[in-house]
C-alpha positions as CSV (number, residue, x, y, z in Angstrom):
1,M,74.2,-47.5,-133.6
2,L,72.0,-45.7,-131.1
3,S,68.4,-47.0,-131.0
4,T,65.6,-44.9,-132.5
5,V,64.3,-44.2,-129.0
6,S,67.7,-43.1,-127.6
7,A,68.3,-40.9,-130.6
8,A,64.9,-39.3,-130.3
9,L,65.5,-38.6,-126.6
10,L,68.9,-36.9,-127.4
11,V,67.2,-34.7,-129.9
12,V,64.7,-33.6,-127.3
13,L,67.6,-32.9,-124.9
14,G,69.3,-30.8,-127.6
15,L,72.3,-33.1,-127.9
16,L,71.7,-34.1,-131.5
17,L,70.5,-32.5,-134.7
18,P,67.2,-33.8,-135.9
19,A,67.7,-37.0,-137.9
20,G,66.9,-35.3,-141.2
21,M,69.9,-33.1,-140.9
22,W,72.3,-36.0,-141.0
23,A,71.3,-36.7,-144.6
24,S,71.5,-40.1,-146.4
25,G,74.5,-42.0,-147.4
26,V,76.7,-41.4,-144.3
27,D,76.9,-44.2,-141.8
28,L,79.0,-43.3,-138.7
29,P,80.4,-46.4,-137.0
30,I,79.2,-45.5,-133.5
31,P,78.7,-48.3,-131.0
32,E,75.5,-48.7,-129.0
33,G,75.5,-46.3,-126.1
34,V,78.0,-43.9,-127.4
35,L,76.8,-40.3,-128.1
36,P,77.3,-39.3,-131.8
37,P,79.6,-36.4,-132.4
38,E,78.0,-33.0,-132.5
39,I,77.3,-31.7,-136.0
40,P,76.9,-27.9,-136.6
41,A,73.5,-26.9,-137.8
42,D,75.2,-24.9,-140.7
43,N,77.1,-28.0,-141.9
44,P,74.8,-31.0,-142.0
45,L,76.7,-34.2,-142.9
46,T,76.2,-35.4,-146.4
47,A,77.8,-38.0,-148.6
48,E,78.8,-35.3,-151.1
49,K,80.7,-33.3,-148.5
50,V,82.4,-36.4,-147.1
51,A,83.6,-37.4,-150.6
52,L,84.8,-33.8,-151.3
53,G,86.5,-33.6,-147.9
54,R,88.3,-36.8,-148.4
55,R,89.8,-35.6,-151.7
56,L,90.8,-32.3,-150.2
57,F,92.3,-33.9,-147.1
58,F,94.8,-35.8,-149.3
59,D,95.5,-33.0,-151.9
60,K,98.9,-31.3,-151.6
61,R,97.7,-28.6,-153.9
62,L,95.9,-27.0,-151.0
63,S,99.4,-25.8,-150.0
64,R,101.3,-22.9,-151.6
65,D,103.9,-25.1,-153.4
66,D,101.9,-28.3,-153.8
67,T,104.0,-30.2,-151.2
68,V,101.8,-30.5,-148.1
69,S,98.4,-31.9,-147.5
70,C,96.4,-32.6,-144.4
71,A,97.5,-36.2,-144.7
72,T,101.2,-35.2,-144.7
73,C,101.0,-34.7,-140.9
74,H,97.9,-36.9,-140.4
75,D,98.7,-40.1,-142.3
76,P,96.0,-42.8,-142.2
77,R,98.7,-45.5,-142.5
78,H,100.1,-44.2,-139.2
79,A,96.9,-43.7,-137.1
80,F,96.6,-40.2,-138.6
81,V,99.7,-38.8,-137.1
82,D,102.9,-37.6,-138.8
83,P,104.7,-40.7,-140.2
84,R,108.1,-39.0,-139.9
85,G,108.0,-39.4,-136.2
86,T,109.6,-36.0,-135.4
87,P,108.5,-34.1,-132.3
88,T,106.9,-31.5,-134.5
89,S,106.0,-31.4,-138.2
90,A,107.6,-29.7,-141.2
91,G,105.4,-27.6,-143.5
92,V,106.0,-25.8,-146.8
93,G,109.7,-25.1,-147.5
94,G,110.7,-27.2,-144.5
95,A,109.3,-24.6,-142.0
96,R,109.1,-26.4,-138.6
97,G,106.1,-26.1,-136.4
98,V,106.3,-25.9,-132.6
99,R,103.5,-28.3,-131.6
100,N,103.1,-32.0,-132.2
101,A,100.4,-33.1,-134.7
102,P,97.7,-35.1,-132.8
103,T,95.7,-37.8,-134.4
104,V,92.5,-36.9,-136.3
105,L,90.9,-40.2,-135.3
106,D,87.9,-39.6,-133.1
107,A,88.6,-35.9,-133.0
108,A,85.0,-35.4,-133.8
109,F,84.2,-36.2,-130.1
110,L,86.5,-33.6,-128.6
111,A,85.1,-30.3,-127.2
112,A,87.7,-28.2,-129.0
113,Q,90.6,-28.6,-131.4
114,F,94.3,-27.8,-131.2
115,W,96.4,-28.2,-128.0
116,D,95.3,-24.8,-126.8
117,G,91.6,-25.3,-127.8
118,R,91.5,-22.2,-129.9
119,A,89.2,-23.8,-132.5
120,E,85.8,-24.8,-131.1
121,T,84.9,-26.9,-134.1
122,L,86.5,-29.2,-136.7
123,E,85.5,-26.6,-139.3
124,A,87.5,-23.9,-137.5
125,Q,90.4,-26.2,-137.1
126,A,90.5,-27.3,-140.7
127,A,90.8,-23.8,-142.0
128,Q,93.8,-22.7,-140.0
129,P,96.7,-24.9,-141.3
130,I,95.9,-23.9,-144.9
131,L,96.8,-20.3,-144.2
132,N,99.4,-20.8,-141.6
133,P,102.8,-19.8,-142.9
134,V,104.6,-22.7,-141.3
135,E,102.1,-25.3,-142.4
136,M,100.4,-25.1,-145.8
137,A,101.2,-21.4,-146.3
138,M,98.6,-20.3,-148.7
139,P,98.8,-16.5,-148.8
140,D,95.1,-15.9,-148.2
141,A,91.6,-17.3,-148.7
142,A,91.1,-15.7,-152.1
143,S,94.3,-17.4,-153.4
144,L,93.0,-20.7,-152.2
145,A,89.6,-20.3,-153.9
146,Q,91.2,-19.1,-157.1
147,K,93.6,-22.1,-157.2
148,L,90.9,-24.7,-156.6
149,R,88.5,-23.2,-159.1
150,A,91.2,-23.8,-161.8
151,L,91.7,-27.4,-160.9
152,P,89.7,-29.9,-163.0
153,G,86.9,-31.7,-161.0
154,Y,86.7,-29.3,-158.0
155,P,84.1,-26.9,-159.3
156,D,81.6,-29.7,-160.0
157,L,82.4,-31.5,-156.6
158,F,81.8,-28.2,-154.7
159,R,78.6,-27.7,-156.7
160,R,77.3,-31.1,-155.7
161,A,78.3,-30.6,-152.0
162,F,77.4,-26.9,-151.5
163,G,75.2,-25.8,-154.3
164,D,75.6,-22.2,-155.3
165,R,77.8,-21.4,-152.3
166,G,80.8,-22.2,-154.4
167,I,84.5,-22.6,-153.6
168,R,85.7,-20.6,-150.6
169,L,87.8,-21.2,-147.5
170,Q,84.6,-21.8,-145.5
171,T,83.3,-24.6,-147.7
172,V,86.8,-26.1,-148.0
173,A,86.9,-26.3,-144.2
174,Q,83.3,-27.6,-144.0
175,A,84.1,-30.4,-146.4
176,I,87.3,-31.5,-144.6
177,A,85.5,-31.4,-141.3
178,S,82.7,-33.6,-142.7
179,F,85.2,-36.2,-143.8
180,E,87.0,-36.0,-140.5
181,R,83.7,-36.7,-138.6
182,T,83.7,-40.1,-140.3
183,L,87.1,-41.1,-138.9
184,I,85.8,-43.0,-135.9
185,S,87.5,-45.9,-134.3
186,L,86.0,-47.3,-131.1
187,D,86.8,-51.0,-131.2
188,A,89.7,-51.8,-129.0
189,P,90.3,-54.6,-126.4
190,I,89.8,-52.0,-123.6
191,D,86.3,-51.2,-125.0
192,R,85.3,-54.9,-125.0
193,F,86.6,-55.3,-121.5
194,L,84.7,-52.3,-120.2
195,K,81.5,-53.6,-121.8
196,G,81.8,-56.8,-119.8
197,D,84.0,-59.1,-121.9
198,R,86.4,-60.4,-119.2
199,D,88.4,-62.3,-121.8
200,A,89.3,-59.1,-123.7
201,L,92.2,-58.4,-121.4
202,S,94.5,-60.7,-119.6
203,P,94.1,-61.1,-115.8
204,A,97.3,-59.1,-115.5
205,A,96.0,-56.3,-117.7
206,Q,92.8,-56.2,-115.6
207,R,94.9,-55.6,-112.5
208,V,96.7,-52.8,-114.3
209,W,93.3,-51.2,-115.0
210,K,92.9,-50.9,-111.3
211,L,96.4,-49.3,-111.2
212,F,95.3,-46.9,-113.9
213,N,92.4,-45.8,-111.8
214,G,94.2,-45.9,-108.5
215,K,97.9,-45.4,-107.6
216,A,98.9,-44.2,-111.1
217,R,96.1,-41.6,-111.0
218,C,95.7,-41.7,-114.8
219,N,91.9,-41.4,-114.5
220,S,92.3,-38.0,-112.9
221,C,92.4,-36.6,-116.5
222,H,91.9,-39.7,-118.6
223,G,88.8,-41.2,-117.0
224,Y,86.4,-43.5,-118.8
225,V,83.0,-42.3,-119.7
226,A,80.9,-44.9,-121.5
227,A,78.9,-42.4,-123.6
228,L,82.1,-40.6,-124.7
229,P,84.9,-43.2,-124.4
230,V,87.9,-41.1,-125.6
231,F,89.6,-41.0,-122.2
232,T,90.1,-37.3,-121.8
233,D,88.5,-34.7,-119.5
234,D,88.8,-32.2,-122.4
235,A,90.3,-29.7,-119.9
236,Y,93.6,-27.8,-119.8
237,H,96.4,-28.5,-117.4
238,N,99.9,-27.3,-116.7
239,I,101.8,-30.5,-116.1
240,G,105.2,-29.0,-116.5
241,V,106.0,-29.9,-120.1
242,A,106.2,-26.3,-121.1
243,A,108.1,-25.3,-118.0
244,K,111.6,-26.1,-119.2
245,D,113.4,-22.8,-119.3
246,V,110.1,-20.8,-119.8
247,R,109.5,-17.5,-118.2
248,F,105.7,-17.4,-118.3
249,R,105.2,-13.9,-116.8
250,E,107.6,-12.3,-119.3
251,L,106.0,-14.1,-122.2
252,A,102.5,-13.2,-121.1
253,R,103.4,-9.5,-121.0
254,Q,104.8,-9.8,-124.6
255,V,101.4,-10.9,-126.0
256,E,99.2,-8.6,-123.8
257,H,98.9,-6.0,-126.6
258,S,100.1,-8.0,-129.5
259,P,98.4,-7.3,-132.9
260,E,99.2,-10.8,-134.1
261,S,96.3,-13.3,-134.5
262,L,95.9,-16.1,-132.1
263,A,96.8,-18.6,-134.8
264,R,100.1,-16.9,-135.4
265,L,100.9,-16.5,-131.7
266,S,100.4,-20.2,-131.2
267,H,103.3,-20.9,-133.6
268,E,105.7,-18.2,-132.2
269,P,108.7,-19.9,-130.6
270,G,108.6,-19.4,-126.8
271,I,105.2,-17.7,-126.9
272,H,103.5,-20.9,-128.0
273,Q,104.4,-22.4,-124.6
274,L,101.9,-20.2,-122.9
275,G,99.3,-22.7,-124.1
276,R,95.7,-22.1,-123.1
277,F,96.6,-18.7,-121.8
278,L,96.8,-17.4,-125.4
279,V,93.1,-18.2,-125.7
280,S,91.7,-17.4,-122.3
281,R,94.2,-14.7,-121.1
282,K,93.7,-16.1,-117.6
283,T,96.7,-16.5,-115.4
284,R,95.6,-19.9,-114.2
285,D,96.0,-21.2,-117.8
286,L,99.7,-20.3,-118.1
287,G,101.5,-23.3,-119.6
288,A,98.3,-25.3,-119.7
289,F,97.5,-27.6,-122.6
290,K,94.6,-29.8,-123.5
291,T,94.4,-33.4,-122.1
292,P,94.9,-35.5,-125.2
293,Q,92.6,-38.6,-125.9
294,L,94.1,-42.0,-125.3
295,R,92.6,-43.9,-128.1
296,N,95.2,-45.6,-130.2
297,V,97.8,-43.9,-128.1
298,A,100.4,-46.7,-128.7
299,R,100.4,-45.7,-132.3
300,T,100.6,-42.0,-132.0
301,A,104.2,-41.3,-130.7
302,P,105.8,-38.9,-130.0
303,Y,103.9,-37.5,-127.1
304,M,103.0,-34.2,-125.3
305,H,102.1,-31.0,-127.0
306,D,105.7,-30.5,-128.1
307,G,106.5,-34.1,-128.9
308,S,109.2,-34.1,-126.2
309,E,108.5,-37.6,-125.0
310,A,109.4,-40.3,-127.5
311,T,107.7,-43.3,-126.0
312,L,104.9,-44.3,-123.7
313,A,107.5,-45.4,-121.2
314,D,109.0,-41.9,-121.3
315,V,105.5,-40.4,-120.6
316,I,105.0,-42.6,-117.6
317,E,108.4,-41.7,-116.3
318,F,107.5,-38.0,-116.7
319,Y,104.3,-38.4,-114.6
320,D,106.0,-40.7,-112.1
321,R,108.5,-37.9,-111.2
322,G,105.7,-35.3,-110.9
323,G,106.3,-33.4,-114.1
324,N,108.5,-30.3,-114.1
325,P,108.0,-27.9,-111.2
326,N,106.7,-24.4,-111.9
327,P,104.5,-21.9,-110.1
328,W,101.5,-22.9,-112.2
329,L,101.9,-26.6,-112.0
330,D,98.5,-28.3,-111.8
331,G,97.7,-29.4,-108.2
332,G,97.0,-32.9,-109.3
333,I,100.6,-33.5,-110.6
334,R,102.8,-35.1,-108.0
335,P,105.4,-37.9,-107.8
336,L,103.6,-41.3,-108.0
337,G,106.2,-43.7,-106.7
338,L,105.5,-46.4,-109.3
339,L,107.5,-49.6,-109.3
340,P,109.4,-50.6,-112.4
341,R,106.9,-53.5,-113.0
342,E,104.0,-51.1,-112.6
343,K,105.4,-48.8,-115.2
344,A,105.9,-51.6,-117.7
345,D,102.3,-52.9,-117.0
346,L,100.9,-49.5,-117.7
347,V,102.5,-49.4,-121.1
348,A,101.0,-52.8,-121.8
349,L,97.6,-51.6,-120.8
350,L,97.8,-48.5,-123.0
351,E,98.5,-50.8,-125.9
352,S,95.1,-52.4,-125.3
353,F,93.6,-49.0,-126.3
354,T,94.6,-49.7,-130.0
355,S,91.6,-50.4,-132.2
356,A,91.4,-53.6,-134.2
357,D,90.1,-51.8,-137.3
358,L,92.9,-49.3,-138.1
359,D,93.8,-51.1,-141.3
360,R,90.4,-50.0,-142.8
361,F,91.7,-46.4,-143.0
362,E,94.9,-47.3,-144.9
363,D,93.4,-47.1,-148.4
364,L,91.5,-43.9,-147.9
365,A,93.8,-41.8,-150.2
366,P,92.2,-41.3,-153.6
367,K,94.0,-42.8,-156.5
368,H,94.2,-39.5,-158.2
369,P,93.9,-35.9,-156.8
């Protein structure tokens, strides 16, 4: 954990909430030197919220027909991604989404949530799938609250966590977000190597780290920052994934005056490929999607925002050829000229990003809802 002096300094700098706002009973497994995740002032972390959020995360009754929970697409036994391995996930009634479900592990460190960054906090993210018609499909916030109030146990758990604020979509999202902030996994061979343990990686893997930061240009978007080691620039790039048969200009005109909410537009076939543009409405963001983190990446297949690349080897081939050309292709995307051996070595290096403690998450599901 951070030293008392370091934590106090970060409070002064406005990077952390005062220590008293963290509350007792919650121990975040954060290594020395890593900045703790930001916690909203209106949702201080408490043991009661974490316990409630854990129960909600695994409860399929948050969906319209009691078939889909958060864990359905973010299974702790599979590094918190969809265990079905399909490019995109199926929700209530088999409705198929259009974007790949990313891992929830270490999401607390990200600047924004969803592939287009439309949710600035974990709280904002947690609320959306519950009401989304192709995910959990609850008709509205009132229906959710009414359903939970009628379920044994929940009224008392919400009272303990939120006092007289009661059961509502906002407190449901705050509880789930509190639980998700505890899902931290920062203990992989790559971490030990970068902290000075030269035996954590083989000599060959150490050479590949130089390739990662050199010829392969992975660090252009996935660079290492010791205080925030999730290997993402948290920015949005058009790398050509969305450029297959997509007419960006035509789609952009369709949404210019659309009355649909941002959450619904992000699931509209075709339109969803506009990516960050749906949020920013800036031409430079056409077809741009958030750089994903690389932690535990060998366990989170398939890849890209649409799940279109099945393996890490496929991802490296995609980058090696320079993505898919389109007028808004990010300037940093270009053919790399990697040798077959270099490609294989990069896959092996990325496997060293897998944390050694993933098995501690496998028994998180409550025995009873």
